ZANU-378990 format. One record per residue: residue number from 1; x, y, z of N, C-alpha, C, O in turn; chain; residue in three letters. Coordinates in pm, whole numbers, m for minus. Example, Ala and Ser with C-alpha at 12.3 -4.5 7.8 and 13.67 -1.06 7.14 Angstrom:
# ZANU-378990
<torba><pos>1</pos><n_u>1319</n_u><n_v>m569</n_v><n_w>780</n_w><ca_u>1230</ca_u><ca_v>m450</ca_v><ca_w>780</ca_w><c_u>1320</c_u><c_v>m330</c_v><c_w>780</c_w><o_u>1424</o_u><o_v>m332</o_v><o_w>846</o_w><unit>A</unit><code>ALA</code></torba>
<torba><pos>2</pos><n_u>1285</n_u><n_v>m225</n_v><n_w>708</n_w><ca_u>1367</ca_u><ca_v>m106</ca_v><ca_w>714</ca_w><c_u>1290</c_u><c_v>3</c_v><c_w>787</c_w><o_u>1341</o_u><o_v>114</o_v><o_w>804</o_w><unit>A</unit><code>SER</code></torba>
This chain:
# ZANU-378990
<torba><pos>1</pos><n_u>m343</n_u><n_v>m2641</n_v><n_w>m181</n_w><ca_u>m293</ca_u><ca_v>m2533</ca_v><ca_w>m106</ca_w><c_u>m320</c_u><c_v>m2415</c_v><c_w>m224</c_w><o_u>m293</o_u><o_v>m2421</o_v><o_w>m344</o_w><unit>A</unit><code>MET</code></torba>
<torba><pos>2</pos><n_u>m390</n_u><n_v>m2291</n_v><n_w>m136</n_w><ca_u>m380</ca_u><ca_v>m2154</ca_v><ca_w>m193</ca_w><c_u>m270</c_u><c_v>m2070</c_v><c_w>m241</c_w><o_u>m220</o_u><o_v>m1998</o_v><o_w>m155</o_w><unit>A</unit><code>VAL</code></torba>
<torba><pos>3</pos><n_u>m219</n_u><n_v>m2064</n_v><n_w>m364</n_w><ca_u>m122</ca_u><ca_v>m1954</ca_v><ca_w>m379</ca_w><c_u>m150</c_u><c_v>m1821</c_v><c_w>m423</c_w><o_u>m206</o_u><o_v>m1807</o_v><o_w>m532</o_w><unit>A</unit><code>ARG</code></torba>
<torba><pos>4</pos><n_u>m118</n_u><n_v>m1720</n_v><n_w>m352</n_w><ca_u>m138</ca_u><ca_v>m1593</ca_v><ca_w>m397</ca_w><c_u>m12</c_u><c_v>m1511</c_v><c_w>m407</c_w><o_u>98</o_u><o_v>m1552</o_v><o_w>m369</o_w><unit>A</unit><code>TRP</code></torba>
<torba><pos>5</pos><n_u>m41</n_u><n_v>m1350</n_v><n_w>m478</n_w><ca_u>68</ca_u><ca_v>m1298</ca_v><ca_w>m457</ca_w><c_u>34</c_u><c_v>m1129</c_v><c_w>m459</c_w><o_u>m68</o_u><o_v>m1096</o_v><o_w>m519</o_w><unit>A</unit><code>ALA</code></torba>
<torba><pos>6</pos><n_u>97</n_u><n_v>m1048</n_v><n_w>m410</n_w><ca_u>36</ca_u><ca_v>m909</ca_v><ca_w>m376</ca_w><c_u>185</c_u><c_v>m823</c_v><c_w>m439</c_w><o_u>302</o_u><o_v>m820</o_v><o_w>m401</o_w><unit>A</unit><code>ILE</code></torba>
<torba><pos>7</pos><n_u>114</n_u><n_v>m763</n_v><n_w>m547</n_w><ca_u>238</ca_u><ca_v>m641</ca_v><ca_w>m626</ca_w><c_u>171</c_u><c_v>m512</c_v><c_w>m550</c_w><o_u>55</o_u><o_v>m498</o_v><o_w>m512</o_w><unit>A</unit><code>ALA</code></torba>
<torba><pos>8</pos><n_u>259</n_u><n_v>m439</n_v><n_w>m542</n_w><ca_u>222</ca_u><ca_v>m284</ca_v><ca_w>m499</ca_w><c_u>358</c_u><c_v>m196</c_v><c_w>m562</c_w><o_u>472</o_u><o_v>m233</o_v><o_w>m590</o_w><unit>A</unit><code>LEU</code></torba>
<torba><pos>9</pos><n_u>299</n_u><n_v>m79</n_v><n_w>m570</n_w><ca_u>425</ca_u><ca_v>19</ca_v><ca_w>m669</ca_w><c_u>374</c_u><c_v>119</c_v><c_w>m612</c_w><o_u>254</o_u><o_v>131</o_v><o_w>m592</o_w><unit>A</unit><code>HIS</code></torba>
<torba><pos>10</pos><n_u>488</n_u><n_v>227</n_v><n_w>m570</n_w><ca_u>512</ca_u><ca_v>352</ca_v><ca_w>m498</ca_w><c_u>438</c_u><c_v>466</c_v><c_w>m603</c_w><o_u>433</o_u><o_v>580</o_v><o_w>m557</o_w><unit>A</unit><code>GLY</code></torba>
<torba><pos>11</pos><n_u>396</n_u><n_v>451</n_v><n_w>m702</n_w><ca_u>325</ca_u><ca_v>543</ca_v><ca_w>m804</ca_w><c_u>390</c_u><c_v>522</c_v><c_w>m919</c_w><o_u>475</o_u><o_v>436</o_v><o_w>m942</o_w><unit>A</unit><code>GLY</code></torba>
<torba><pos>12</pos><n_u>350</n_u><n_v>599</n_v><n_w>m988</n_w><ca_u>388</ca_u><ca_v>590</ca_v><ca_w>m1157</ca_w><c_u>506</c_u><c_v>757</c_v><c_w>m1203</c_w><o_u>516</o_u><o_v>824</o_v><o_w>m1305</o_w><unit>A</unit><code>ALA</code></torba>
<torba><pos>13</pos><n_u>568</n_u><n_v>763</n_v><n_w>m1076</n_w><ca_u>692</ca_u><ca_v>847</ca_v><ca_w>m1116</ca_w><c_u>649</c_u><c_v>1008</c_v><c_w>m1109</c_w><o_u>716</o_u><o_v>1085</o_v><o_w>m1179</o_w><unit>A</unit><code>GLY</code></torba>
<torba><pos>14</pos><n_u>556</n_u><n_v>1055</n_v><n_w>m1041</n_w><ca_u>513</ca_u><ca_v>1187</ca_v><ca_w>m1031</ca_w><c_u>583</c_u><c_v>1279</c_v><c_w>m960</c_w><o_u>567</o_u><o_v>1402</o_v><o_w>m962</o_w><unit>A</unit><code>THR</code></torba>
<torba><pos>15</pos><n_u>689</n_u><n_v>1193</n_v><n_w>m877</n_w><ca_u>752</ca_u><ca_v>1284</ca_v><ca_w>m727</ca_w><c_u>866</c_u><c_v>1232</c_v><c_w>m780</c_w><o_u>860</o_u><o_v>1116</o_v><o_w>m821</o_w><unit>A</unit><code>ILE</code></torba>
<torba><pos>16</pos><n_u>983</n_u><n_v>1299</n_v><n_w>m789</n_w><ca_u>1118</ca_u><ca_v>1261</ca_v><ca_w>m795</ca_w><c_u>1144</c_u><c_v>1212</c_v><c_w>m674</c_w><o_u>1091</o_u><o_v>1252</o_v><o_w>m570</o_w><unit>A</unit><code>SER</code></torba>
<torba><pos>17</pos><n_u>1246</n_u><n_v>1100</n_v><n_w>m684</n_w><ca_u>1306</ca_u><ca_v>1055</ca_v><ca_w>m554</ca_w><c_u>1391</c_u><c_v>1146</c_v><c_w>m484</c_w><o_u>1400</o_u><o_v>1129</o_v><o_w>m362</o_w><unit>A</unit><code>ARG</code></torba>
<torba><pos>18</pos><n_u>1459</n_u><n_v>1245</n_v><n_w>m541</n_w><ca_u>1546</ca_u><ca_v>1308</ca_v><ca_w>m488</ca_w><c_u>1492</c_u><c_v>1448</c_v><c_w>m440</c_w><o_u>1557</o_u><o_v>1538</o_v><o_w>m387</o_w><unit>A</unit><code>ASP</code></torba>
<torba><pos>19</pos><n_u>1365</n_u><n_v>1447</n_v><n_w>m470</n_w><ca_u>1282</ca_u><ca_v>1597</ca_v><ca_w>m428</ca_w><c_u>1241</c_u><c_v>1567</c_v><c_w>m265</c_w><o_u>1205</o_u><o_v>1650</o_v><o_w>m181</o_w><unit>A</unit><code>SER</code></torba>
<torba><pos>20</pos><n_u>1255</n_u><n_v>1435</n_v><n_w>m248</n_w><ca_u>1140</ca_u><ca_v>1395</ca_v><ca_w>m110</ca_w><c_u>1233</c_u><c_v>1378</c_v><c_w>m15</c_w><o_u>1336</o_u><o_v>1313</o_v><o_w>m31</o_w><unit>A</unit><code>VAL</code></torba>
<torba><pos>21</pos><n_u>1192</n_u><n_v>1452</n_v><n_w>116</n_w><ca_u>1296</ca_u><ca_v>1423</ca_v><ca_w>234</ca_w><c_u>1286</c_u><c_v>1281</c_v><c_w>262</c_w><o_u>1188</o_u><o_v>1207</o_v><o_w>251</o_w><unit>A</unit><code>ALA</code></torba>
<torba><pos>22</pos><n_u>1428</n_u><n_v>1250</n_v><n_w>308</n_w><ca_u>1418</ca_u><ca_v>1140</ca_v><ca_w>403</ca_w><c_u>1310</c_u><c_v>1070</c_v><c_w>471</c_w><o_u>1270</o_u><o_v>954</o_v><o_w>454</o_w><unit>A</unit><code>PRO</code></torba>
<torba><pos>23</pos><n_u>1262</n_u><n_v>1175</n_v><n_w>562</n_w><ca_u>1162</ca_u><ca_v>1140</ca_v><ca_w>669</ca_w><c_u>1010</c_u><c_v>1102</c_v><c_w>563</c_w><o_u>933</o_u><o_v>1011</o_v><o_w>593</o_w><unit>A</unit><code>GLU</code></torba>
<torba><pos>24</pos><n_u>993</n_u><n_v>1178</n_v><n_w>456</n_w><ca_u>858</ca_u><ca_v>1145</ca_v><ca_w>406</ca_w><c_u>882</c_u><c_v>1000</c_v><c_w>340</c_w><o_u>797</o_u><o_v>911</o_v><o_w>334</o_w><unit>A</unit><code>MET</code></torba>
<torba><pos>25</pos><n_u>1026</n_u><n_v>993</n_v><n_w>288</n_w><ca_u>1005</ca_u><ca_v>852</ca_v><ca_w>196</ca_w><c_u>987</c_u><c_v>741</c_v><c_w>289</c_w><o_u>933</o_u><o_v>636</o_v><o_w>253</o_w><unit>A</unit><code>LYS</code></torba>
<torba><pos>26</pos><n_u>1043</n_u><n_v>768</n_v><n_w>443</n_w><ca_u>1008</ca_u><ca_v>654</ca_v><ca_w>497</ca_w><c_u>863</c_u><c_v>630</c_v><c_w>567</c_w><o_u>827</o_u><o_v>523</o_v><o_w>617</o_w><unit>A</unit><code>GLN</code></torba>
<torba><pos>27</pos><n_u>787</n_u><n_v>753</n_v><n_w>562</n_w><ca_u>661</ca_u><ca_v>740</ca_v><ca_w>599</ca_w><c_u>593</c_u><c_v>697</c_v><c_w>461</c_w><o_u>509</o_u><o_v>609</o_v><o_w>481</o_w><unit>A</unit><code>LYS</code></torba>
<torba><pos>28</pos><n_u>604</n_u><n_v>732</n_v><n_w>337</n_w><ca_u>549</ca_u><ca_v>625</ca_v><ca_w>230</ca_w><c_u>591</c_u><c_v>505</c_v><c_w>216</c_w><o_u>515</o_u><o_v>427</o_v><o_w>160</o_w><unit>A</unit><code>ILE</code></torba>
<torba><pos>29</pos><n_u>700</n_u><n_v>463</n_v><n_w>254</n_w><ca_u>743</ca_u><ca_v>322</ca_v><ca_w>243</ca_w><c_u>665</c_u><c_v>244</c_v><c_w>372</c_w><o_u>601</o_u><o_v>140</o_v><o_w>353</o_w><unit>A</unit><code>GLU</code></torba>
<torba><pos>30</pos><n_u>678</n_u><n_v>295</n_v><n_w>483</n_w><ca_u>551</ca_u><ca_v>260</ca_v><ca_w>590</ca_w><c_u>433</c_u><c_v>219</c_v><c_w>549</c_w><o_u>380</o_u><o_v>109</o_v><o_w>565</o_w><unit>A</unit><code>ASP</code></torba>
<torba><pos>31</pos><n_u>372</n_u><n_v>367</n_v><n_w>466</n_w><ca_u>240</ca_u><ca_v>325</ca_v><ca_w>415</ca_w><c_u>193</c_u><c_v>239</c_v><c_w>340</c_w><o_u>81</o_u><o_v>189</o_v><o_w>341</o_w><unit>A</unit><code>SER</code></torba>
<torba><pos>32</pos><n_u>308</n_u><n_v>214</n_v><n_w>249</n_w><ca_u>320</ca_u><ca_v>109</ca_v><ca_w>146</ca_w><c_u>306</c_u><c_v>m32</c_v><c_w>224</c_w><o_u>215</o_u><o_v>m109</o_v><o_w>193</o_w><unit>A</unit><code>LEU</code></torba>
<torba><pos>33</pos><n_u>397</n_u><n_v>m63</n_v><n_w>322</n_w><ca_u>413</ca_u><ca_v>m173</ca_v><ca_w>380</ca_w><c_u>243</c_u><c_v>m202</c_v><c_w>463</c_w><o_u>173</o_u><o_v>m303</o_v><o_w>465</o_w><unit>A</unit><code>ASN</code></torba>
<torba><pos>34</pos><n_u>227</n_u><n_v>m90</n_v><n_w>514</n_w><ca_u>54</ca_u><ca_v>m127</ca_v><ca_w>581</ca_w><c_u>m53</c_u><c_v>m183</c_v><c_w>491</c_w><o_u>m142</o_u><o_v>m264</o_v><o_w>515</o_w><unit>A</unit><code>ASN</code></torba>
<torba><pos>35</pos><n_u>m8</n_u><n_v>m99</n_v><n_w>346</n_w><ca_u>m99</ca_u><ca_v>m153</ca_v><ca_w>251</ca_w><c_u>m71</c_u><c_v>m298</c_v><c_w>235</c_w><o_u>m171</o_u><o_v>m367</o_v><o_w>251</o_w><unit>A</unit><code>CYS</code></torba>
<torba><pos>36</pos><n_u>6</n_u><n_v>m345</n_v><n_w>216</n_w><ca_u>54</ca_u><ca_v>m478</ca_v><ca_w>185</ca_w><c_u>9</c_u><c_v>m586</c_v><c_w>306</c_w><o_u>m40</o_u><o_v>m699</o_v><o_w>303</o_w><unit>A</unit><code>LEU</code></torba>
<torba><pos>37</pos><n_u>45</n_u><n_v>m503</n_v><n_w>403</n_w><ca_u>m9</ca_u><ca_v>m607</ca_v><ca_w>552</ca_w><c_u>m137</c_u><c_v>m627</c_v><c_w>569</c_w><o_u>m183</o_u><o_v>m725</o_v><o_w>629</o_w><unit>A</unit><code>GLN</code></torba>
<torba><pos>38</pos><n_u>m215</n_u><n_v>m516</n_v><n_w>508</n_w><ca_u>m389</ca_u><ca_v>m531</ca_v><ca_w>470</ca_w><c_u>m449</c_u><c_v>m615</c_v><c_w>358</c_w><o_u>m557</o_u><o_v>m671</o_v><o_w>340</o_w><unit>A</unit><code>ALA</code></torba>
<torba><pos>39</pos><n_u>m351</n_u><n_v>m604</n_v><n_w>299</n_w><ca_u>m418</ca_u><ca_v>m714</ca_v><ca_w>180</ca_w><c_u>m360</c_u><c_v>m867</c_v><c_w>219</c_w><o_u>m427</o_u><o_v>m968</o_v><o_w>201</o_w><unit>A</unit><code>GLY</code></torba>
<torba><pos>40</pos><n_u>m234</n_u><n_v>m867</n_v><n_w>272</n_w><ca_u>m208</ca_u><ca_v>m1003</ca_v><ca_w>315</ca_w><c_u>m303</c_u><c_v>m1080</c_v><c_w>411</c_w><o_u>m344</o_u><o_v>m1196</o_v><o_w>403</o_w><unit>A</unit><code>ILE</code></torba>
<torba><pos>41</pos><n_u>m326</n_u><n_v>m979</n_v><n_w>509</n_w><ca_u>m438</ca_u><ca_v>m1016</ca_v><ca_w>617</ca_w><c_u>m570</c_u><c_v>m1079</c_v><c_w>550</c_w><o_u>m618</o_u><o_v>m1192</o_v><o_w>555</o_w><unit>A</unit><code>SER</code></torba>
<torba><pos>42</pos><n_u>m610</n_u><n_v>m960</n_v><n_w>484</n_w><ca_u>m772</ca_u><ca_v>m1020</ca_v><ca_w>371</ca_w><c_u>m745</c_u><c_v>m1117</c_v><c_w>319</c_w><o_u>m845</o_u><o_v>m1189</o_v><o_w>316</o_w><unit>A</unit><code>ALA</code></torba>
<torba><pos>43</pos><n_u>m634</n_u><n_v>m1179</n_v><n_w>259</n_w><ca_u>m627</ca_u><ca_v>m1293</ca_v><ca_w>164</ca_w><c_u>m594</c_u><c_v>m1405</c_v><c_w>261</c_w><o_u>m604</o_u><o_v>m1518</o_v><o_w>214</o_w><unit>A</unit><code>LEU</code></torba>
<torba><pos>44</pos><n_u>m556</n_u><n_v>m1393</n_v><n_w>385</n_w><ca_u>m532</ca_u><ca_v>m1504</ca_v><ca_w>473</ca_w><c_u>m631</c_u><c_v>m1544</c_v><c_w>539</c_w><o_u>m635</o_u><o_v>m1656</o_v><o_w>588</o_w><unit>A</unit><code>GLN</code></torba>
<torba><pos>45</pos><n_u>m755</n_u><n_v>m1430</n_v><n_w>552</n_w><ca_u>m882</ca_u><ca_v>m1451</ca_v><ca_w>611</ca_w><c_u>m969</c_u><c_v>m1485</c_v><c_w>528</c_w><o_u>m1086</o_u><o_v>m1458</o_v><o_w>555</o_w><unit>A</unit><code>SER</code></torba>
<torba><pos>46</pos><n_u>m935</n_u><n_v>m1561</n_v><n_w>394</n_w><ca_u>m1028</ca_u><ca_v>m1611</ca_v><ca_w>325</ca_w><c_u>m1087</c_u><c_v>m1515</c_v><c_w>221</c_w><o_u>m1160</o_u><o_v>m1575</o_v><o_w>141</o_w><unit>A</unit><code>SER</code></torba>
<torba><pos>47</pos><n_u>m1076</n_u><n_v>m1372</n_v><n_w>199</n_w><ca_u>m1142</ca_u><ca_v>m1264</ca_v><ca_w>153</ca_w><c_u>m1127</c_u><c_v>m1271</c_v><c_w>m11</c_w><o_u>m1013</o_u><o_v>m1283</o_v><o_w>m56</o_w><unit>A</unit><code>SER</code></torba>
<torba><pos>48</pos><n_u>m1209</n_u><n_v>m1266</n_v><n_w>m76</n_w><ca_u>m1167</ca_u><ca_v>m1254</ca_v><ca_w>m219</ca_w><c_u>m1081</c_u><c_v>m1195</c_v><c_w>m270</c_w><o_u>m1089</o_u><o_v>m1082</o_v><o_w>m224</o_w><unit>A</unit><code>SER</code></torba>
<torba><pos>49</pos><n_u>m988</n_u><n_v>m1201</n_v><n_w>m349</n_w><ca_u>m892</ca_u><ca_v>m1103</ca_v><ca_w>m427</ca_w><c_u>m972</c_u><c_v>m986</c_v><c_w>m446</c_w><o_u>m919</o_u><o_v>m887</o_v><o_w>m396</o_w><unit>A</unit><code>ALA</code></torba>
<torba><pos>50</pos><n_u>m1060</n_u><n_v>m970</n_v><n_w>m491</n_w><ca_u>m1116</ca_u><ca_v>m828</ca_v><ca_w>m514</ca_w><c_u>m1153</c_u><c_v>m759</c_v><c_w>m405</c_w><o_u>m1162</o_u><o_v>m636</o_v><o_w>m414</o_w><unit>A</unit><code>MET</code></torba>
<torba><pos>51</pos><n_u>m1191</n_u><n_v>m845</n_v><n_w>m246</n_w><ca_u>m1194</ca_u><ca_v>m766</ca_v><ca_w>m172</ca_w><c_u>m1074</c_u><c_v>m692</c_v><c_w>m105</c_w><o_u>m1068</o_u><o_v>m578</o_v><o_w>m60</o_w><unit>A</unit><code>ASP</code></torba>
<torba><pos>52</pos><n_u>m956</n_u><n_v>m814</n_v><n_w>m115</n_w><ca_u>m833</ca_u><ca_v>m782</ca_v><ca_w>m82</ca_w><c_u>m785</c_u><c_v>m628</c_v><c_w>m156</c_w><o_u>m732</o_u><o_v>m533</o_v><o_w>m98</o_w><unit>A</unit><code>ALA</code></torba>
<torba><pos>53</pos><n_u>m816</n_u><n_v>m637</n_v><n_w>m276</n_w><ca_u>m779</ca_u><ca_v>m508</ca_v><ca_w>m355</ca_w><c_u>m847</c_u><c_v>m400</c_v><c_w>m308</c_w><o_u>m788</o_u><o_v>m293</o_v><o_w>m297</o_w><unit>A</unit><code>VAL</code></torba>
<torba><pos>54</pos><n_u>m985</n_u><n_v>m413</n_v><n_w>m274</n_w><ca_u>m1044</ca_u><ca_v>m286</ca_v><ca_w>m222</ca_w><c_u>m994</c_u><c_v>m253</c_v><c_w>m96</c_w><o_u>m979</o_u><o_v>m132</o_v><o_w>m83</o_w><unit>A</unit><code>GLU</code></torba>
<torba><pos>55</pos><n_u>m959</n_u><n_v>m328</n_v><n_w>16</n_w><ca_u>m863</ca_u><ca_v>m314</ca_v><ca_w>121</ca_w><c_u>m791</c_u><c_v>m279</c_v><c_w>127</c_w><o_u>m770</o_u><o_v>m224</o_v><o_w>235</o_w><unit>A</unit><code>ILE</code></torba>
<torba><pos>56</pos><n_u>m680</n_u><n_v>m275</n_v><n_w>22</n_w><ca_u>m525</ca_u><ca_v>m195</ca_v><ca_w>m5</ca_w><c_u>m586</c_u><c_v>m48</c_v><c_w>m53</c_w><o_u>m550</o_u><o_v>59</o_v><o_w>m4</o_w><unit>A</unit><code>VAL</code></torba>
<torba><pos>57</pos><n_u>m675</n_u><n_v>m63</n_v><n_w>m149</n_w><ca_u>m696</ca_u><ca_v>109</ca_v><ca_w>m188</ca_w><c_u>m737</c_u><c_v>168</c_v><c_w>m119</c_w><o_u>m699</o_u><o_v>285</o_v><o_w>m116</o_w><unit>A</unit><code>VAL</code></torba>
<torba><pos>58</pos><n_u>m831</n_u><n_v>125</n_v><n_w>m30</n_w><ca_u>m904</ca_u><ca_v>200</ca_v><ca_w>88</ca_w><c_u>m811</c_u><c_v>246</c_v><c_w>197</c_w><o_u>m830</o_u><o_v>351</o_v><o_w>257</o_w><unit>A</unit><code>ILE</code></torba>
<torba><pos>59</pos><n_u>m679</n_u><n_v>140</n_v><n_w>228</n_w><ca_u>m585</ca_u><ca_v>185</ca_v><ca_w>328</ca_w><c_u>m496</c_u><c_v>254</c_v><c_w>294</c_w><o_u>m433</o_u><o_v>322</o_v><o_w>375</o_w><unit>A</unit><code>THR</code></torba>
<torba><pos>60</pos><n_u>m468</n_u><n_v>252</n_v><n_w>149</n_w><ca_u>m390</ca_u><ca_v>381</ca_v><ca_w>52</ca_w><c_u>m444</c_u><c_v>523</c_v><c_w>87</c_w><o_u>m402</o_u><o_v>618</o_v><o_w>153</o_w><unit>A</unit><code>TYR</code></torba>
<torba><pos>61</pos><n_u>m540</n_u><n_v>501</n_v><n_w>25</n_w><ca_u>m631</ca_u><ca_v>622</ca_v><ca_w>53</ca_w><c_u>m670</c_u><c_v>707</c_v><c_w>184</c_w><o_u>m722</o_u><o_v>819</o_v><o_w>180</o_w><unit>A</unit><code>LEU</code></torba>
<torba><pos>62</pos><n_u>m649</n_u><n_v>661</n_v><n_w>260</n_w><ca_u>m665</ca_u><ca_v>701</ca_v><ca_w>410</ca_w><c_u>m515</c_u><c_v>746</c_v><c_w>449</c_w><o_u>m496</o_u><o_v>862</o_v><o_w>486</o_w><unit>A</unit><code>TYR</code></torba>
<torba><pos>63</pos><n_u>m433</n_u><n_v>675</n_v><n_w>441</n_w><ca_u>m308</ca_u><ca_v>682</ca_v><ca_w>468</ca_w><c_u>m235</c_u><c_v>790</c_v><c_w>405</c_w><o_u>m151</o_u><o_v>858</o_v><o_w>465</o_w><unit>A</unit><code>LEU</code></torba>
<torba><pos>64</pos><n_u>m281</n_u><n_v>812</n_v><n_w>230</n_w><ca_u>m200</ca_u><ca_v>906</ca_v><ca_w>169</ca_w><c_u>m310</c_u><c_v>1067</c_v><c_w>221</c_w><o_u>m252</o_u><o_v>1173</o_v><o_w>199</o_w><unit>A</unit><code>GLN</code></torba>
<torba><pos>65</pos><n_u>m432</n_u><n_v>1079</n_v><n_w>275</n_w><ca_u>m461</ca_u><ca_v>1175</ca_v><ca_w>308</ca_w><c_u>m417</c_u><c_v>1202</c_v><c_w>434</c_w><o_u>m435</o_u><o_v>1316</o_v><o_w>476</o_w><unit>A</unit><code>SER</code></torba>
<torba><pos>66</pos><n_u>m363</n_u><n_v>1121</n_v><n_w>504</n_w><ca_u>m307</ca_u><ca_v>1174</ca_v><ca_w>634</ca_w><c_u>m193</c_u><c_v>1192</c_v><c_w>640</c_w><o_u>m150</o_u><o_v>1231</o_v><o_w>748</o_w><unit>A</unit><code>ARG</code></torba>
<torba><pos>67</pos><n_u>m99</n_u><n_v>1172</n_v><n_w>529</n_w><ca_u>39</ca_u><ca_v>1217</ca_v><ca_w>499</ca_w><c_u>66</c_u><c_v>1347</c_v><c_w>441</c_w><o_u>168</o_u><o_v>1413</o_v><o_w>455</o_w><unit>A</unit><code>LEU</code></torba>
<torba><pos>68</pos><n_u>m73</n_u><n_v>1385</n_v><n_w>350</n_w><ca_u>m62</ca_u><ca_v>1493</ca_v><ca_w>235</ca_w><c_u>58</c_u><c_v>1478</c_v><c_w>144</c_w><o_u>125</o_u><o_v>1580</o_v><o_w>122</o_w><unit>A</unit><code>SER</code></torba>
<torba><pos>69</pos><n_u>97</n_u><n_v>1351</n_v><n_w>83</n_w><ca_u>166</ca_u><ca_v>1327</ca_v><ca_w>m23</ca_w><c_u>87</c_u><c_v>1320</c_v><c_w>m127</c_w><o_u>133</o_u><o_v>1298</o_v><o_w>m239</o_w><unit>A</unit><code>PHE</code></torba>
């Protein structure tokens, strides 16, 4: 049985949590969850770890550009 894990973080603290509206916080959390699901799907379909990382980053950049955060 192959075991794997995915760790995501929401940034390096450049945006204060107190300065973000609750709606935007939810959008950011949803985006990170979408990235996590993309990585899980990639690994479950036997993609390499590097491919999974690439998929997660591309998904994040796409969602970031759509949300403008």
